[in-house]
VEXPAVO-90970 format. One record per residue (C-alpha): x, y, z; residue in one letter. Coordinates in steps of 0.05 Angstrom, whole numbers, plus 5000, padded with zeros to 4 digits. Example, Ala and Ser with C-alpha at 12.3 -4.5 7.8 and 13.67 -1.06 7.14 Angstrom:
% residues 2
     X     Y     Z  residu
  5246  4910  5156       a
  5273  4979  5143       s
END
This chain:
% residues 440
     X     Y     Z  residu
  5274  5205  4631       x
  5257  5149  4582       x
  5253  5092  4632       x
  5181  5105  4650       x
  5160  5135  4582       x
  5110  5090  4546       x
  5133  5120  4479       x
  5204  5097  4492       x
  5179  5029  4514       x
  5139  5023  4449       x
  5201  5038  4408       x
  5243  4988  4446       x
  5193  4933  4460       x
  5150  4938  4397       x
  5093  4889  4397       x
  5115  4853  4461       x
  5060  4848  4513       x
  5060  4901  4568       x
  4998  4875  4604       x
  4968  4806  4609       x
  4896  4807  4632       x
  4882  4744  4672       x
  4808  4760  4679       x
  4802  4763  4603       x
  4831  4694  4588       x
  4902  4721  4581       x
  4886  4777  4532       x
  4947  4821  4522       x
  4959  4895  4509       x
  5025  4911  4474       x
  5072  4967  4493       x
  5057  5000  4427       x
  4982  4999  4439       x
  4990  5031  4507       x
  5034  5086  4479       x
  4981  5101  4426       x
  4927  5117  4478       x
  4916  5192  4485       x
  4905  5225  4552       x
  4847  5275  4555       x
  4864  5346  4577       x
  4852  5358  4651       x
  4834  5428  4675       x
  4874  5421  4739       x
  4932  5381  4708       x
  4916  5320  4751       x
  4886  5256  4722       x
  4842  5219  4772       x
  4837  5147  4750       x
  4798  5091  4784       x
  4851  5040  4802       x
  4817  4977  4776       x
  4836  4919  4730       x
  4792  4947  4674       x
  4833  4956  4610       x
  4807  5027  4600       x
  4832  5048  4669       x
  4900  5016  4657       x
  4906  5048  4589       x
  4889  5115  4621       x
  4948  5107  4669       x
  4998  5095  4612       x
  4968  5152  4571       x
  4979  5199  4629       x
  5050  5175  4637       x
  5063  5187  4563       x
  5033  5258  4568       x
  5071  5270  4634       x
  5005  5286  4667       x
  5006  5270  4741       x
  4957  5216  4763       x
  4917  5203  4825       x
  4899  5129  4826       x
  4833  5125  4864       x
  4816  5064  4906       x
  4746  5042  4885       x
  4736  5012  4955       x
  4735  5080  4988       x
  4669  5102  5018       x
  4641  5165  4985       x
  4659  5210  5044       x
  4731  5184  5043       x
  4737  5194  4968       x
  4710  5265  4969       x
  4754  5285  5027       x
  4816  5259  4992       x
  4800  5293  4926       x
  4786  5359  4961       x
  4851  5355  5001       x
  4894  5340  4941       x
  4862  5391  4894       x
  4863  5447  4946       x
  4936  5435  4961       x
  4956  5432  4888       x
  4931  5503  4875       x
  5001  5521  4901       x
  5043  5467  4869       x
  5108  5447  4903       x
  5142  5410  4846       x
  5185  5449  4797       x
  5218  5436  4730       x
  5280  5398  4711       x
  5263  5328  4732       x
  5219  5341  4793       x
  5153  5339  4755       x
  5102  5295  4792       x
  5086  5227  4764       x
  5033  5208  4815       x
  4999  5230  4878       x
  4987  5167  4918       x
  4938  5166  4975       x
  4959  5150  5046       x
  4938  5171  5116       x
  4962  5239  5138       x
  4981  5267  5206       x
  4921  5274  5251       x
  4878  5229  5207       x
  4865  5278  5150       x
  4866  5250  5079       x
  4934  5258  5048       x
  4964  5250  4979       x
  5039  5238  4972       x
  5070  5271  4911       x
  5122  5226  4878       x
  5163  5252  4820       x
  5185  5219  4755       x
  5257  5221  4781       x
  5238  5189  4847       x
  5200  5132  4813       x
  5257  5123  4763       x
  5306  5115  4820       x
  5258  5067  4856       x
  5250  5019  4797       x
  5325  5019  4784       x
  5340  5004  4857       x
  5289  4947  4858       x
  5317  4917  4793       x
  5388  4921  4820       x
  5367  4884  4883       x
  5325  4830  4851       x
  5362  4824  4786       x
  5328  4823  4717       x
  5312  4768  4668       x
  5284  4771  4598       x
  5230  4721  4616       x
  5207  4759  4678       x
  5133  4769  4689       x
  5110  4812  4746       x
  5042  4794  4776       x
  4998  4851  4800       x
  4959  4825  4859       x
  4959  4889  4901       x
  4913  4948  4888       x
  4950  4999  4846       x
  4915  5056  4883       x
  4971  5046  4933       x
  5045  5049  4925       x
  5058  4973  4926       x
  5012  4959  4867       x
  5032  5021  4827       x
  5105  5001  4836       x
  5092  4934  4802       x
  5063  4967  4740       x
  5121  5016  4736       x
  5174  4961  4746       x
  5145  4923  4688       x
  5145  4986  4644       x
  5216  5003  4662       x
  5242  4932  4649       x
  5200  4925  4585       x
  5170  4861  4612       x
  5097  4844  4619       x
  5054  4852  4681       x
  5001  4800  4695       x
  4938  4837  4720       x
  4901  4788  4764       x
  4841  4830  4787       x
  4806  4821  4853       x
  4844  4778  4901       x
  4819  4707  4909       x
  4872  4656  4929       x
  4854  4600  4882       x
  4844  4645  4822       x
  4910  4681  4835       x
  4948  4616  4842       x
  4920  4588  4778       x
  4937  4652  4740       x
  5009  4651  4768       x
  5018  4580  4744       x
  4984  4588  4677       x
  5025  4649  4657       x
  5090  4628  4692       x
  5096  4690  4735       x
  5166  4701  4763       x
  5156  4760  4810       x
  5100  4775  4859       x
  5086  4826  4913       x
  5038  4813  4971       x
  5018  4835  5040       x
  5022  4782  5095       x
  4948  4768  5097       x
  4948  4749  5023       x
  5007  4702  5033       x
  4972  4670  5092       x
  4911  4655  5049       x
  4952  4628  4992       x
  4986  4580  5040       x
  4918  4550  5056       x
  4916  4523  4985       x
  4941  4453  4969       x
  5016  4448  4953       x
  5000  4430  4881       x
  4968  4498  4871       x
  5017  4544  4906       x
  5073  4562  4896       x
  5084  4552  4821       x
  5155  4532  4802       x
  5164  4595  4760       x
  5165  4643  4820       x
  5235  4669  4837       x
  5216  4723  4887       x
  5155  4740  4929       x
  5160  4808  4963       x
  5119  4813  5027       x
  5110  4879  5061       x
  5060  4933  5077       x
  5052  4905  5148       x
  5093  4867  5198       x
  5105  4796  5171       x
  5106  4745  5228       x
  5166  4699  5231       x
  5120  4639  5234       x
  5087  4659  5169       x
  5154  4666  5134       x
  5178  4599  5161       x
  5114  4565  5138       x
  5121  4595  5069       x
  5194  4576  5061       x
  5179  4505  5082       x
  5131  4504  5022       x
  5185  4530  4976       x
  5157  4600  4970       x
  5216  4648  4956       x
  5193  4700  5006       x
  5231  4764  5015       x
  5209  4811  5070       x
  5210  4884  5052       x
  5203  4951  5087       x
  5182  5016  5056       x
  5127  5069  5053       x
  5090  5114  5006       x
  5139  5172  5017       x
  5196  5129  4989       x
  5160  5100  4928       x
  5154  5035  4966       x
  5215  4992  4979       x
  5271  5019  5022       x
  5301  4954  5049       x
  5290  4882  5027       x
  5320  4815  5044       x
  5372  4794  4992       x
  5346  4740  4943       x
  5408  4698  4951       x
  5411  4701  5027       x
  5345  4723  5058       x
  5371  4702  5127       x
  5415  4765  5124       x
  5354  4807  5140       x
  5330  4873  5111       x
  5383  4911  5072       x
  5377  4980  5043       x
  5368  4980  4968       x
  5424  5008  4924       x
  5426  5084  4928       x
  5387  5089  4993       x
  5412  5102  5063       x
  5378  5083  5128       x
  5397  5105  5198       x
  5366  5107  5267       x
  5363  5170  5308       x
  5331  5167  5377       x
  5301  5100  5359       x
  5266  5127  5296       x
  5286  5102  5227       x
  5306  5155  5177       x
  5317  5149  5102       x
  5358  5188  5051       x
  5360  5178  4976       x
  5332  5196  4908       x
  5266  5159  4918       x
  5238  5208  4969       x
  5173  5243  4957       x
  5168  5316  4937       x
  5110  5336  4981       x
  5048  5316  5019       x
  4980  5345  5001       x
  4961  5376  5047       x
  5025  5389  5086       x
  5073  5419  5037       x
  5145  5397  5021       x
  5167  5331  5051       x
  5204  5349  5116       x
  5277  5329  5118       x
  5333  5337  5167       x
  5390  5387  5154       x
  5430  5331  5122       x
  5373  5307  5078       x
  5342  5249  5116       x
  5267  5236  5120       x
  5245  5217  5190       x
  5196  5159  5183       x
  5141  5139  5230       x
  5175  5072  5245       x
  5217  5052  5304       x
  5278  5010  5292       x
  5354  5005  5288       x
  5409  4993  5238       x
  5459  4941  5262       x
  5534  4945  5251       x
  5530  4896  5193       x
  5479  4940  5157       x
  5417  4899  5175       x
  5355  4942  5184       x
  5310  4920  5242       x
  5240  4949  5245       x
  5208  4948  5314       x
  5140  4978  5299       x
  5101  5042  5291       x
  5120  5104  5329       x
  5049  5129  5331       x
  4981  5097  5342       x
  4966  5080  5270       x
  4939  5010  5256       x
  4968  4969  5198       x
  4918  4917  5174       x
  4935  4876  5112       x
  4981  4931  5088       x
  4929  4987  5098       x
  4949  5042  5146       x
  4891  5065  5189       x
  4887  5127  5233       x
  4845  5112  5295       x
  4819  5184  5301       x
  4791  5180  5231       x
  4751  5118  5247       x
  4728  5147  5313       x
  4700  5208  5278       x
  4656  5163  5235       x
  4633  5122  5295       x
  4614  5184  5335       x
  4570  5206  5278       x
  4525  5145  5288       x
  4462  5156  5329       x
  4476  5101  5381       x
  4548  5120  5401       x
  4567  5172  5452       x
  4641  5157  5456       x
  4689  5114  5417       x
  4762  5096  5421       x
  4794  5056  5365       x
  4856  5013  5370       x
  4889  4954  5336       x
  4890  4882  5360       x
  4937  4828  5335       x
  4911  4781  5282       x
  4948  4722  5251       x
  4922  4736  5181       x
  4920  4812  5176       x
  4975  4831  5225       x
  4926  4876  5260       x
  4851  4888  5256       x
  4812  4949  5278       x
  4776  4944  5345       x
  4734  4995  5382       x
  4712  5009  5453       x
  4643  5042  5451       x
  4598  5077  5500       x
  4524  5079  5480       x
  4478  5139  5484       x
  4413  5101  5496       x
  4395  5030  5473       x
  4451  4993  5438       x
  4439  4974  5365       x
  4440  4901  5343       x
  4503  4878  5307       x
  4470  4877  5238       x
  4448  4950  5243       x
  4516  4972  5270       x
  4555  4935  5217       x
  4510  4962  5162       x
  4518  5034  5184       x
  4593  5027  5190       x
  4600  4993  5122       x
  4563  5050  5089       x
  4615  5100  5115       x
  4682  5063  5118       x
  4722  5021  5070       x
  4735  4948  5088       x
  4803  4956  5121       x
  4779  5012  5168       x
  4717  4978  5194       x
  4721  4954  5266       x
  4723  4878  5266       x
  4718  4873  5343       x
  4676  4918  5388       x
  4665  4922  5463       x
  4610  4963  5497       x
  4634  4997  5561       x
  4597  5038  5613       x
  4651  5092  5610       x
  4720  5103  5581       x
  4784  5107  5623       x
  4813  5177  5619       x
  4879  5212  5631       x
  4906  5282  5642       x
  4854  5335  5626       x
  4800  5283  5613       x
  4821  5254  5546       x
  4806  5180  5536       x
  4867  5137  5551       x
  4874  5095  5488       x
  4920  5044  5519       x
  4876  5035  5581       x
  4814  5030  5537       x
  4846  4975  5497       x
  4865  4937  5560       x
  4796  4945  5591       x
  4760  4925  5528       x
  4806  4868  5511       x
  4768  4814  5549       x
  4700  4839  5524       x
  4713  4845  5450       x
  4661  4811  5405       x
  4667  4799  5330       x
  4628  4845  5284       x
  4615  4815  5215       x
  4607  4851  5149       x
  4611  4794  5099       x
  4671  4785  5053       x
  4727  4834  5066       x
END
């Protein structure tokens, strides 16, 4: 597999830029320079790399690719407890590796939320990623002057996919750093970016800029996924001339599964070349070469007898091939592309001295799709908002922090006495108050 081999890219692309660092006045790193970076030996054959815009961290990723050492891109926004739990889960599971030889060697273990709220790493092979970047290129087309813009964190599948698409196509990736709408828009225009991937909340903030700043005329496709993208947001963007393409995918499929066609987005989501999507009992299932090898912990990725992976999304496939996604099949919250398990947030809240009971749920939000909300029962005097926000911020990353809270005298229950999540959300709805943490 030479598609994602930095050495092969160096031979083919020579001194052409592989990375353009917007935060460093457009400094470039050539394909040849990336291939020359050596990866240090890792005792457990897993390279943990902080997924930042720092050149050393980016070079470490490409060095690991060249050495065929699997990487775990680590989100620097994780709270310490979250980070430690993820590392422990992945390393414990990899003591009995699932992947074998002959093309199934792991390229990356990408963090996501696991069943029941436990930290989970999804093992994605070189072959799976190779198939994914080929399918994306076939759907979007390729141009010699393409420039992918990296605006998503590469600790997650959407951002890592951008870096790998650039490597596979031997075209540069514009690394934009921490998201700030004006700065991103200026970088896109200055470097004439052609391809961009966002979550809906980012697109919403970019559309608040004056027309003269966004979109730049160079953009030919803006993928928007990671969370439900409201029709009104898409319509607003297209009126501005933004070439928005809604997309659907997940970590277990190396990202994209279905995307609107660039030449006719009104046709709706269509499976990318080489992938199949079907609906069984209202649940969407996927088959194809981009599927993950395993989850850590959890073992091999479960598949049906005929090779389909049963996703956590509800939806249908129409007769004309359009994929329609209705929503999540479980209680997970999707906020700005981040998938949040309510039970995991509840466990943190219940560890605070003021909280006797907690139920977490999502509420709709125009910018983020959903935000985290919590119904709380106090055990004694209630804390003031500043103390509560400070304690939560020390334990949870930004996406998982409750943005709305309601204090209740007791929680509605069902069956053997378990809190009724749906009833709690309904009861708390009219009492929710904003909880502020500063910049998200």
